[in-house]
C-alpha positions as CSV (number, residue, x, y, z in Angstrom):
1,X,123.7,128.0,95.9
2,X,123.3,126.1,99.1
3,X,120.8,129.5,99.2
4,X,118.7,129.1,95.8
5,X,118.6,125.1,97.2
6,X,117.0,126.3,99.9
7,X,114.4,128.1,98.6
8,X,113.9,126.1,95.1
9,X,113.6,122.8,96.5
10,X,111.2,123.4,98.8
11,X,109.2,125.3,96.5
12,X,109.3,122.3,93.9
13,X,108.1,119.5,96.2
14,X,105.2,122.1,97.8
15,X,104.0,122.0,94.3
16,X,104.5,118.3,93.8
17,X,102.2,117.9,97.1
18,X,100.0,120.6,95.9
19,X,99.1,118.3,92.4
20,X,99.3,115.2,94.4
21,X,97.4,116.5,97.2
22,X,94.2,118.1,94.9
23,X,94.3,114.5,92.3
24,X,93.8,112.7,95.9
25,X,91.3,114.9,97.7
26,X,89.7,116.9,94.7
27,X,89.9,115.4,90.9
28,X,89.6,112.1,91.7
29,X,86.1,112.4,94.1
30,X,84.7,115.1,91.3
31,X,86.0,112.3,88.8
32,X,84.2,108.9,90.9
33,X,81.2,111.2,91.1
34,X,80.5,111.9,87.1
35,X,77.7,109.1,85.6
36,X,78.5,106.6,84.1
37,X,81.8,105.5,82.5
38,X,83.1,109.4,82.8
39,X,85.1,108.8,85.7
40,X,87.2,106.2,83.8
41,X,87.3,108.4,80.9
42,X,88.8,111.0,83.3
43,X,91.4,108.6,85.4
44,X,92.7,107.5,82.1
45,X,93.5,110.6,80.6
46,X,94.7,112.0,83.9
47,X,96.8,108.8,84.6
48,X,98.6,109.4,80.9
49,X,98.9,113.5,81.3
50,X,100.6,112.9,85.1
51,X,102.1,109.7,84.3
52,X,104.3,111.5,81.6
53,X,105.2,114.5,84.2
54,X,105.8,113.2,87.5
55,X,108.2,110.3,86.9
56,X,110.6,113.6,86.3
57,X,109.0,115.7,89.2
58,X,109.6,112.9,92.0
59,X,113.1,112.3,91.2
60,X,113.8,115.7,90.1
61,X,112.7,116.7,94.0
62,X,114.5,114.1,95.1
63,X,117.9,114.6,93.3
64,X,117.2,118.4,94.8
65,X,116.9,117.1,98.0
66,X,120.0,115.6,98.2
67,X,122.0,117.8,96.5
68,X,121.0,120.2,99.3
69,X,122.1,117.5,101.9
70,X,125.8,117.1,100.3
71,X,126.2,120.9,99.7
72,X,124.5,121.8,103.3
73,X,125.8,118.7,105.6
74,X,127.1,121.1,107.9
75,X,124.6,123.2,108.4
76,X,121.8,122.7,111.5
77,X,118.8,121.6,109.0
78,X,121.2,118.7,107.2
79,X,119.7,116.1,109.1
80,X,115.8,117.3,108.6
81,X,117.0,117.3,104.7
82,X,118.4,113.8,104.4
83,X,115.7,112.4,106.3
84,X,113.3,114.7,103.8
85,X,115.4,112.6,100.6
86,X,115.1,109.1,102.3
87,X,111.1,110.0,102.1
88,X,111.2,111.0,98.8
89,X,113.3,107.5,98.3
90,X,110.2,106.0,99.7
91,X,107.1,108.0,97.8
92,X,109.4,106.6,94.5
93,X,109.7,103.4,95.3
94,X,105.9,103.0,96.3
95,X,105.2,104.9,93.0
96,X,107.1,102.4,90.8
97,X,106.5,99.5,93.2
98,X,102.6,100.1,93.7
99,X,101.0,103.4,91.8
100,X,102.4,102.9,88.2
101,X,101.8,99.2,87.4
102,X,98.0,99.7,88.4
103,X,98.2,103.4,86.4
104,X,99.9,101.6,83.2
105,X,96.6,99.4,82.8
106,X,94.3,102.7,84.0
107,X,95.7,104.8,81.5
108,X,94.9,103.0,78.4
109,X,91.0,101.8,79.7
110,X,88.2,102.8,77.8
111,X,84.9,101.9,78.9
112,X,85.0,99.0,75.9
113,X,88.0,97.5,77.4
114,X,88.0,98.0,80.8
115,X,88.0,95.5,83.3
116,X,85.3,94.2,85.8
117,X,87.2,95.3,88.7
118,X,88.8,98.4,87.6
119,X,86.7,100.6,90.3
120,X,88.3,98.1,92.7
121,X,91.6,98.5,90.7
122,X,91.4,102.7,91.3
123,X,90.2,102.4,94.9
124,X,93.5,99.9,95.3
125,X,95.4,103.5,93.6
126,X,94.0,105.6,95.4
127,X,94.8,104.0,99.6
128,X,98.2,104.1,97.6
129,X,98.3,107.8,96.6
130,X,96.8,109.0,100.0
131,X,99.7,106.9,101.9
132,X,102.0,108.7,99.2
133,X,100.6,111.8,99.7
134,X,101.3,112.0,103.5
135,X,104.8,111.1,102.7
136,X,105.9,113.7,100.4
137,X,103.7,116.1,103.1
138,X,106.4,114.9,105.3
139,X,109.3,115.4,103.4
140,X,107.9,118.7,102.6
141,X,107.5,119.4,105.9
142,X,110.6,118.4,107.1
143,X,112.5,121.0,103.8
144,X,110.8,123.8,105.1
145,X,111.6,123.5,108.5
146,X,115.5,123.0,107.7
147,X,115.4,126.3,106.0
148,X,115.1,127.5,109.8
């Protein structure tokens, strides 16, 4: 079981990192460059779609890391896995406290009902997201190193 966790956990976390990295540095830049309010529509749709999937992915990654830490408690990389799990907890807390409230508002916006400051709110979401991406990249890196 430990061998499966050592392979499966970094793969799941790594895929999550890839999605979140692409949102931060590719997709949102493309959406922001669209003319008119098309970027708003794209961000609202992305917020609905990814907002439905990402909670399971974040919590699932955390659970896998915690199970790995417990199952491999007496192994050489256990400390790194514990730190990675702690970083994933930070990412979940950041999501709940900082990103989800903005996303919940943004996913309902249309060009007709968006607030005047929608771009500022999206920029705030982006800044928080950059930090969250750095946190999950660190967690992923630790998991890969712990695999040894």
